[in-house]
N, C-alpha and C positions, 0 to 999 in steps of 0.2 A: 691617158684616154684617148684609146684606139677611134677612128673616126669609123660607122656606119654606115650601112645604107639599109631605111627602113619602107619598102614601097608601102602607100595609102592607097595610090590606084587600084581601083576596082574593090576596095575594102566598105562594110558597115562601120561607120565613122559616127558615133554618139557623143552628143556636145552636152553632159551634164551642166543646166544651167545658161540654156540658150538663150532667156530674156533675158539676162543680167547683161550689164557693160561689158563683161570679158568674155561669157559666152554667147553672146553678138558678135562681136567681133571674130571671133574665131567662126563664126556658121557665114560672117562676109566675106573670109579667108576662102575656109574650103569649099566654097561655091566655086572657088578659079580653081580647083584641084577635080580630078574625074576619080570621087568620090559616092557612095550611096550615104548622102547624110543623114539620119537619125536623132532626132529630138523627140523629147514629151513633156508637155505641158503638166503644171504640178495639181492640177484639176486631178490627172490623169494617176498619176504616178508622183506618190509626196515623198520626198528621194530620203526623211526622217523616215518612213514606213518600211520597216526590214521585210516585211512580208511582201509591201508591194514591190519594193525594188527588186527581188530576189524574184519575183514572180515577171516581172518584165522583161530581166537578165532573160530568164529562161527562156520564156517565147520569144524576145527580140534576137537575141547569141551578134551582140555586137564583137566587131575583130578587135575594134581599136573604139577607147575613151578616152577625150578629155573628161577630167574633173574639174570645170569651172566653177561649179555651182556651193555659194556659200551664202553664210547670212555675213551680208555686210552693212559698213557706215564708220561716217568718222570719229574723234575724240569721243565728241557727246554720247553717241550713242553706244558706244564700244564700251563708255564706263557707265551707262545707266541700263542697258540690257545686258547686264552679264551674263543672268542663267541662260537667256535666250542665246548667247554668242558663243556660248560653251558647249551644251544640252545639243541647237541644230549643226554645227560644224562637226561634232565627233559623230553625231549621226549618220551625218549626210558622210562621213570621210570611210567608217565602219561599215555602212553599207554598200557602199559603190564598191571599195575597194575590193571587199571579201567577194560581192555576186560575180565581180571581172575576175577574178582567180579562180571561183567554181568551173564559173560557166566557159574558160577558158581561154577569156581576152586576148587577142596576140601584145598587144603593146597597152597602156597607160600611163598618160602624163598625167600628176598629181603640181596643179598649180598651189601654191602657198602665197606667204606675206612677208617683206622685209620686216611688220612685227615680232618675225619669230626671232630676232635677234638680240643680242643684252641691250636694255638702254644707253648703257656706257659702255658699248664695245668698239674696240681701234676703230678711224673711218680711213677709207671706204672699208665697208664690211665685208669681208669674204665670206666664204662660203661655210668655213670649217669654225667660225666664233657662234655658230648654233650652240646651247646649250652651256655657254662660257659664265654668262654671269645671269642677274636680276633683267626680269623684262619690265619696259615701262609700266610703270600699275595699273593705268586708266586701260590700257588693253588686253592685260593678262589674259583674261579668260580668251578671248580670240586666237590668243598665239599661242597657246594650250593645246588648244585643239587641233590648232594648225600642224604646229609639232608632232602631236598625234599619232596625223595624216603621213607625215614626211615619215614616221617610223613604221608605218604599217608600210609604206611600199618596199621601203629599205625589207622590214623585217619577209616581206612573201616573195622580194627579189630574193634575198639569202639562204631563204627554207623554200620555196619551192624553184628557183629560176623563172622566177614572173620576169617579162624583161617592161617593167613598172619603173617609172621615173619620176625625180623632180623637179621642177623650177621654182625659184623667187622672186615672183614679178616685184617690182617698185611700183611707189605712188602711180596709178594710173588715172588716164581723162579722156574725156571727149564724148563719143554719141551712145547710150544708151545710160547716161551717169542718174543717177541721183539727186533731183535737186530741193531733200524736205529741208526747210527753213533753218533746224536743227540738227536730224540727224544724218546732211549731207556729209563728204568727202567734203574735205579743202575746196579745192577747186570746183565742185558744183556751187558749194557755199558761196563764194568768191564772185561768179558770176552773176549768177541768182543778185547776191545783191549790190552789185555796180548796175548791174539793167535794171533795177526797180529806183535805186537810186538817179539814173540817167535821166526814168523817164518821169519821175516826181520833180525833177529839178534839184537834189538835195543838195545843200552845201558842202556837206561829209559825208562819208561811208570809214564807220569804226571797226578796223578788222581782230579778230580775237587775237590775245595775245598779245606780245613783245611786238613781235614782228624780225627777232632775231633767230631765231632756231633754221635750219637750213633744207629741205625740202629737196627733193631728185623724181622728176615728171617725167613721165613715159605716155604718147598718143599711143591709145588702148588697141590700135590696128596695124604699129611700130609690135608691139606685146603679141598678135597674132602670126603674123608673121615669124615673129622670133620660137615662137610654140611651136609652129608649122616645120621654121627648118628645124630644131632639135629633134621632134617628134621623126624626122627621115636620119638624121643624120646622127646623133646619140642614143650608147646606154652604157650607164655606169651606175654606179649605188652611188652615186657624188652628188648634189644640189649643186643647180645653174643658175644664177643667178642673173635675171634677166631685167636692164636697166640702160640710162644711157652714158651712164660714167661720170653723169655731171649734174651739181646741185645750183641750189640758188635759194638764196635768203626770201623769211617769206615775204617781208618789206617787199621788195624788188619785183619779186611773183606778183603783188597787188598790182603793181604799176605796170605790170607787163599785160593786169586780165583789162584792169581799169583803162588800158589803150587800144583793146582788142575790140571792149563794149564802146568803145566810147564815152567813156567819165572823164569829164574833167574837171572834178572838186575836189577839195581836202583830201586825204586818207591821213585818219590816225589811229593810232592801236590801243590797245583794251587789259591791261595788265593784271587783271586779275579773274579773265579770263584764262583755261590751262592752257600752253606752251607745249605738252606732249615730249615726245625725246629731242635732244639738241640740237643734234643731226644726224639722216638716215638715209646718207650714200653706199650704193654697192657698189663692190668691186668688179666691174663686170669682163677682166681678163681673158676669164677660164670663157664666157663667151665670142670673144673676139678670135679666142685661139679655133674656135670652132668654125669659127668662118660667117657672123653676124652682128651686124651694127648698126643700129636705128638710125630710122633717114628722118621722120621729121621734124624743122626747128620747132623749138618753143615756142613762139612768136608763132607759127603759122599752124602749129597744135590745138592753140589758144582761141585763131582767130576760126577755124574748122569746129572746135569744142562750141563754142560759140551762136556760131550755125543752129548745130546739132538742137541744141541751145531751146532759140523759138523758133525753130520747126515743130522740134516733141513738146513741146510749149503751150504751141498753135498762137505762135505771138511774132512766126516770120511770115 
């Protein structure tokens, strides 16, 4: 993979999904670049609506697209809202990628998810592990939609020579997360649970699952920085994982969150709740070879995420 140089300066750059955690981090990072930043609210253009997407692209003519829009959620949301997770994410991917091609977008980045990898793939997860085994059943609809998006990018690249690329972020956390008590990801769920326990002086917090699965966590602003680095320097059909290259058990991670929040009670685990994939650690050697590494330590990132939670929920 030879290094390339794509100039963002002066370009019209569209962030699809700018109000989500990932999209808002990309917006924060792009503000530091000399670009014409383009966003559009869902009330104006629903990315699931093909006609609306095609009309907007034809009118706005973005030159660069970060496709960060997605219906996302934690293990319960993925397993409960299976139809929405496959339909919404397929529709978003097909509409935006095809509209980008038809309207001559110079470069597009599609953001996948580490759940595209087989449940029992060898660790750490290499980019070529995709489609080598069965997926984790609880998030299979979401994973299949993301795999379809990846394959669309590959197809438009091979057939039309489109400069479209795929990146695979690991588990993300930080400002703009979803703190829903049932449908949130593990980081936001634990921040909320420990905060409420501290506020109510609860003696114990029960964490879902056994606590034994291992997960990798990346601060979302680090992810945004990696995306810009790759947009400027990478152009190839291969996927690129974005992560830290380090993981931690959910039990140890819960202790990190409790410390950041200031909760000093007991932590226990509920094995009746699903664990999900036993381990998800990305092989980030390809990203490192392209010149980027994460810089935010986990403890610092969780501290910043807790500050964001207090701010965003009006409790700061």
